[in-house]
N, C-alpha and C positions, 0 to 999 in steps of 0.2 A: 742784657742776654748773651753780649760775647764773651761775659767775665764768667757767666755761671757756664758754656761750654768747655771752655780754658780750664774751668778748678775738674769739672770729671775725667777733662781728658786727664791731667795730670795726676788724678787721682787713679785710673786703671792704668797708666804710666807705669804707676810706682807700683803695685803688683802685679805687672806683666814682669818686671824686672826682676822683683824678689823670688818670681818662679820660674825664671830663667837663671836664677842662680843659685837656690832649690835645686834646680834637676841637675845644672853642672855641678854642684858639688858631693848628688848621690853618683853622675856617673863618670868623677874623676874618682872618688871612692872605690865606685865597683872596678874602675880602668885598675888601678894601684894593688888591687886586691889581687886580682887579676897577672897583675908584673910576680907580685912577690909568693904567691900561694905556692904550692907542693904541687904537684902534678901528677903524682903516681896514687896508686889505689888505696883508699883509705883504710881497708882491711889488710896491706900488707905493710904500709907503712912504719917505720921505726916511732917510738913515745916522744915528743919534740919535746919535754921541760923535763921528766922526773930522770934523764938519764940513764936508769935501767932498761936493760933488754924482758920483753915480756918472754914471759918464760911457755903458756899460752894460748891461745887462741881468744879474741878478744869476744866471741858468741859461744865461747865453750860453755858447758850447764855446770851448773853449781850442784852442790850434794845439796840433799834436800832438808836436811838437818839444817842450812842457814835461811830454810821461807820462816819458820818459827818464830827466828832472833829475829828476821823482819818486821813480821808482826810486832814482836814487842816494841822494839825501835821505833815503826809507825805510830805505834798508841802513846808510849811520850809523846814523841813530835806531837801528834795533833793536841794531847795534852798541853803544850806550851804553847801550839797555835791559838789554844782558847783564853791561856791562861794572862795574857799580855794585855787584851784588850778588856777582859773583867778587872787586870789590878788597874785601871785606869777609869776604870766608871763605878766600880766597887763603894766609894763614899757616896758618892752621890746617891748609887742605888739605894745602900742601905743591908736590912738585914736579909732580904729576900735574894740578895745575890749572894748571902755569904752559904745560903741552904742548898741553892741554885749549883754551887761550885763543888760545894760537899757533895750533893746526889751523884754529878759527875761524875769526882772522885771516887766512888762507893761504886761507880760500874767501872773504872776503869781499874779498880782494884779487884773491879771480880776477876776482867782480863787477865790481870797477870796472874790472879793465881790459878787461875784456869792455864795459862802458858806455863808457868811452875809444875801443876801437876801431868800436863801432859810431857815435863822434860824436854821445853824447848829451852833455858836455860843449862840447860848439861852439857859439858864439852867431851864429853867421852863418847 
């Protein structure tokens, strides 16, 4: 019986040491971050990696013509989001997957034609 109790103690001892190690690593990372981080206000701090000084405030408003361009970008982005998994399973699913993708692309084409008619692709 004494051997069984010792085995449980060793198991919990290892789990406890692992938990203490994890907490120590997290606290050390947090402490290192506090030591090397910039202590200035984030909205007035100069850019860190680009090296160029900002010409306008980070929270400034954008011109309204950028919003339709953003919507067109999101349409193509969502297309890629669905197309990658589709490319993986199209051989297994068969013709129904091809038909579904063409229906999806047709709906996307309707959205792009609408954006084109609305002038989202004009830069004037």
